[in-house]
C-alpha positions in Angstrom: -23.0 -114.2 28.9 -26.6 -114.0 29.0 -28.2 -115.6 32.4 -31.5 -117.8 31.6 -33.0 -118.4 35.0 -32.0 -118.2 38.4 -33.1 -120.3 41.9 -33.1 -119.1 45.6 -31.7 -121.6 48.1 -31.6 -120.7 52.1 -29.9 -122.4 55.1 -31.8 -122.4 58.5 -29.6 -120.5 60.5 -29.6 -119.7 64.3 -28.9 -116.3 64.2 -28.0 -114.3 60.9 -24.4 -114.9 59.9 -21.8 -111.8 60.0 -19.3 -113.2 57.5 -19.6 -116.0 54.7 -16.9 -117.3 52.3 -17.3 -120.0 49.6 -15.3 -122.6 47.9 -15.7 -125.0 45.4 -13.9 -128.6 45.8 -11.9 -130.3 42.9 -14.6 -132.8 43.4 -17.4 -130.5 42.7 -18.6 -130.0 46.3 -19.4 -126.5 47.0 -18.7 -125.2 50.9 -20.0 -122.3 52.5 -18.3 -120.9 55.6 -19.7 -118.3 58.0 -18.8 -116.2 61.2 -22.5 -117.0 62.8 -22.1 -115.4 66.5 -18.5 -115.6 66.7 -18.6 -119.5 65.8 -17.4 -120.9 62.4 -20.4 -122.6 60.6 -20.2 -124.8 57.4 -22.8 -125.9 55.0 -22.6 -127.7 51.4 -24.5 -126.3 48.7 -23.6 -129.6 46.3 -22.4 -132.7 48.4 -21.4 -136.4 47.8 -23.9 -138.3 49.9 -21.3 -140.6 51.0 -18.8 -137.8 52.0 -20.5 -134.8 53.5 -23.9 -133.5 54.6 -25.9 -130.4 53.4 -26.8 -129.6 57.2 -25.7 -126.3 58.1 -24.0 -126.8 61.6 -21.3 -125.5 63.8 -17.6 -126.7 63.7 -17.0 -125.9 67.2 -14.1 -123.5 66.4 -14.9 -120.1 67.9 -13.6 -117.1 65.4 -12.7 -113.0 65.8 -13.5 -112.4 62.6 -14.4 -113.5 58.6 -13.6 -117.4 57.5 -11.6 -117.7 54.2 -12.6 -120.7 52.5 -10.1 -122.1 50.0 -9.2 -125.7 48.5 -5.9 -126.6 48.8 -4.0 -128.5 45.7 -4.7 -131.9 47.6 -8.4 -131.6 47.3 -9.3 -131.4 51.4 -11.0 -128.2 52.0 -9.4 -125.5 54.3 -11.2 -122.4 56.4 -8.3 -120.0 57.4 -9.6 -117.5 60.4 -8.8 -115.3 63.2 -9.9 -116.9 66.7 -11.1 -115.1 69.8 -7.3 -115.1 70.9 -6.5 -113.1 67.9 -4.4 -116.2 66.4 -4.5 -117.4 62.8 -6.0 -121.0 62.5 -6.5 -123.3 60.2 -9.7 -125.9 60.2 -8.9 -128.8 57.5 -11.3 -131.6 56.2 -10.7 -134.9 57.3 -9.2 -136.9 54.6 -12.4 -138.7 54.0 -14.5 -136.0 53.4 -16.7 -137.2 56.6 -15.8 -133.7 58.5 -13.6 -131.3 60.4 -10.2 -131.8 61.9 -9.7 -130.2 65.1 -8.3 -126.4 64.7 -4.9 -126.2 63.8 -2.6 -123.0 65.1 -0.7 -121.5 62.1 0.5 -118.3 63.1 0.8 -115.4 66.3 -1.6 -113.2 67.4 -2.9 -110.5 64.6 -4.2 -107.2 65.3 -7.1 -105.6 63.3 -7.9 -107.2 59.9 -8.8 -110.7 58.7 -6.8 -112.8 56.5 -6.6 -113.2 53.1 -5.1 -116.2 51.1 -3.6 -116.6 47.9 -2.3 -119.3 45.8 1.2 -119.7 44.2 1.8 -120.7 40.9 2.8 -123.9 42.3 -0.2 -124.2 44.3 1.4 -123.6 47.5 -1.0 -121.4 49.6 0.2 -117.8 50.9 -1.6 -116.5 53.6 -1.7 -112.7 54.6 -2.3 -110.7 57.8 -1.6 -107.8 59.9 0.5 -108.4 62.9 -0.1 -107.0 66.6 3.1 -104.5 65.6 0.9 -102.8 62.7 2.8 -104.6 60.3 2.3 -106.9 57.7 3.0 -110.2 57.3 2.7 -113.5 55.2 2.9 -117.1 55.9 3.1 -120.0 53.2 2.9 -123.7 53.2 5.8 -126.4 52.5 3.6 -128.3 50.5 0.3 -128.4 48.5 -1.9 -128.6 51.0 -2.9 -126.7 54.1 -0.3 -128.5 56.5 3.2 -127.7 57.4 3.0 -123.8 57.6 6.3 -122.0 57.6 6.8 -119.1 60.2 5.7 -116.0 59.2 7.7 -113.2 57.7 7.8 -109.9 58.0 6.8 -107.6 55.1 6.2 -104.0 56.9 3.9 -101.3 56.2 1.3 -99.6 58.4 -2.0 -98.1 59.0 -3.7 -100.8 57.3 -7.5 -100.8 56.5 -8.2 -103.4 54.3 -6.8 -106.4 52.9 -6.9 -108.0 49.4 -4.7 -110.5 46.8 -4.9 -111.0 43.0 -2.7 -113.0 40.6 -1.0 -111.5 37.4 -1.3 -112.9 34.2 2.0 -114.9 34.3 1.0 -116.3 38.1 2.9 -113.8 40.6 0.7 -112.9 43.4 0.0 -109.0 44.4 -0.5 -108.2 47.4 -2.6 -105.0 48.4 -3.6 -103.2 51.2 -5.5 -99.9 52.0 -4.9 -97.4 54.5 -7.0 -94.6 56.7 -5.8 -92.2 54.3 -7.3 -93.9 51.3 -4.2 -94.8 49.4 -3.5 -98.2 48.1 0.0 -100.0 48.7 1.0 -103.0 46.7 3.7 -105.4 46.8 4.2 -108.2 44.4 6.1 -111.3 43.5 9.2 -110.3 41.1 8.7 -114.1 39.9 6.2 -116.7 40.3 7.1 -118.3 43.3 9.6 -115.9 44.2 10.4 -113.2 46.0 8.9 -109.7 46.5 9.2 -106.4 45.4 9.5 -103.3 47.4 6.0 -101.5 48.5 4.7 -99.3 45.8 1.7 -97.0 46.0 0.3 -97.1 42.6 -3.4 -95.4 43.1 -4.9 -93.3 45.9 -9.1 -92.6 46.8 -10.1 -95.9 47.1 -12.6 -95.6 50.5 -14.2 -98.9 50.4 -13.4 -102.5 50.9 -11.6 -103.5 47.8 -11.8 -106.6 45.5 -9.0 -107.2 42.8 -8.9 -109.4 39.9 -7.2 -110.1 36.2 -9.0 -108.5 33.9 -9.9 -109.9 30.0 -6.6 -107.5 28.5 -4.3 -109.2 31.6 -4.1 -106.3 33.6 -5.1 -106.1 37.1 -8.6 -104.1 38.0 -10.0 -103.4 41.6 -13.6 -102.7 42.3 -15.0 -101.0 45.6 -18.0 -99.3 47.0 -17.4 -95.2 46.8 -18.7 -93.0 49.9 -21.5 -92.0 47.8 -22.8 -95.2 46.8 -21.5 -95.9 43.3 -19.7 -98.7 42.5 -16.1 -97.5 41.7 -12.8 -98.8 40.2 -8.9 -98.3 39.5 -7.5 -100.4 36.8 -3.9 -101.2 35.8 -2.4 -100.5 32.5 -0.2 -102.4 29.9 2.7 -100.1 31.3 2.0 -101.3 34.7 0.6 -98.1 35.8 -2.6 -97.6 37.4 -5.7 -94.7 36.6 -8.6 -94.3 38.6 -10.5 -94.0 40.7 -13.6 -93.5 38.7 -17.2 -94.7 38.6 -17.6 -98.2 37.0 -19.5 -97.8 33.7 -22.7 -100.0 33.4 -25.4 -97.7 32.5 -27.1 -97.2 35.6 -27.2 -94.1 38.1 -25.9 -94.5 41.6 -26.4 -95.1 44.1 -25.8 -98.8 43.8 -23.5 -100.4 46.4 -23.4 -100.5 50.0 -20.5 -98.7 51.2 -19.2 -101.7 53.6 -19.9 -104.6 51.6 -16.8 -105.7 49.6 -17.5 -106.6 45.8 -16.8 -110.1 44.6 -15.0 -110.4 41.1 -14.5 -113.5 39.4 -13.2 -114.8 36.1 -15.9 -115.1 33.3 -17.1 -118.3 32.2 -17.3 -117.8 28.5 -15.1 -115.3 26.9 -12.9 -114.5 29.9 -14.3 -111.2 30.9 -14.5 -110.5 34.4 -17.9 -110.7 36.6 -18.9 -108.1 39.3 -21.4 -109.3 41.9 -22.4 -106.8 44.3 -25.3 -105.4 46.8 -26.9 -101.8 46.2 -30.3 -99.7 45.9 -31.9 -102.9 46.9 -31.0 -105.1 44.5 -28.2 -107.9 43.9 -26.0 -106.6 41.0 -24.5 -109.2 38.4 -22.3 -107.4 35.6 -19.9 -108.4 32.9 -16.8 -107.0 31.3 -17.0 -105.6 27.9 -15.5 -108.2 25.5 -12.8 -105.6 24.2 -11.9 -104.8 28.1 -12.9 -101.4 27.9 -16.2 -99.5 27.8 -19.5 -99.8 29.6 -20.1 -103.2 31.6 -23.2 -105.1 30.8 -26.0 -105.4 33.6 -26.7 -109.4 33.3 -29.0 -109.2 36.8 -30.4 -106.9 39.0 -32.7 -109.3 41.4 -34.8 -107.5 44.2 -33.4 -108.0 47.7 -33.9 -106.8 51.1 -34.1 -103.1 52.0 -31.3 -100.8 51.7 -28.9 -101.5 54.4 -29.8 -105.0 55.4 -26.9 -107.0 53.3 -24.1 -107.6 55.7 -21.8 -109.4 53.3 -21.7 -111.8 49.9 -19.3 -114.5 48.3 -19.7 -116.2 44.7 -18.3 -119.1 43.2 -18.6 -120.4 39.3 -19.9 -124.1 39.1 -20.0 -125.4 35.6 -23.0 -123.5 34.0 -24.1 -121.7 37.2 -22.9 -118.8 39.2 -23.7 -119.2 43.0 -24.0 -116.5 45.0 -24.2 -116.4 48.8 -25.4 -113.5 50.5 -25.9 -113.0 54.5 -29.0 -110.5 55.4 -30.3 -109.6 58.8 -32.8 -112.0 58.2 -30.9 -115.1 57.3 -28.8 -116.7 54.8 -29.3 -116.9 51.3 -27.7 -118.5 48.0 -28.6 -117.8 44.5 -28.2 -119.7 41.3 -27.8 -118.3 38.0 -27.6 -120.3 35.2 -25.9 -118.8 32.1 -25.2 -119.6 28.5 -22.6 -118.2 26.2 
């Protein structure tokens, strides 16, 4: 893949956003959802003029953390978030795409972590969250939309610091959490849409917010910012065991990753390699996994950004031949559109 051009867009924000999430709709619309002054704001990068507005506006929903934007299989956008009473809530797009319904309650109080959302092989959403008792829970829908949530079920666990979820090559969900001892704990479905394994501790030494995705060779890989500013990774091999952490090889010296900003991993648009998007050393970095699945990652872009430490969060989506990256800065909300070719 080669990036052939880039452009910059911005939203006029009342104050800088603290967190950002993105999702691409089944009809091509791209949603940005942010936590801005503890309110959910939304904007559309691309929109049908008859259905939505590109204006960046408040939904009126109060939040205590990061929103999680997702497109259910029924095509109506949804935003999952933790409200100021620490309850799990869902914003649903109206059926005619003209705005948002009133927030709907999903589950009881959370404790310290924002929810993450996975998707079953049959399209049903599943939310993972931290309960007030310190244990992990999951909540799933009874349909392929974002309605009809079943009661929360308890996984167990404790000492949780960070949550993330990925899908395996055969469609099983794999749910990860890290703890204060820098351990990674994993629980995954025993079959697509099915039950769950017991917890395992596949790897240790993960000190920053973790992103996990399926690599080109169909195993899972996780990346995270190390305490020294490097971008580190852990990886599963074909036998299912894990190695690392080690610095992600891409031919550039550390430091190159802000320690509290979660990297973004996306499946590549051309040959199946992953893309890694992260911020560090005053740059926004876009890396591509090697075609063989091993070796050095290719640096596709490292665009100058705000001074070190000013990036608060980032999100990204693929839109045909465009990679769109949204970044929260101390000065505002910006989105960069990178055009690529194979």
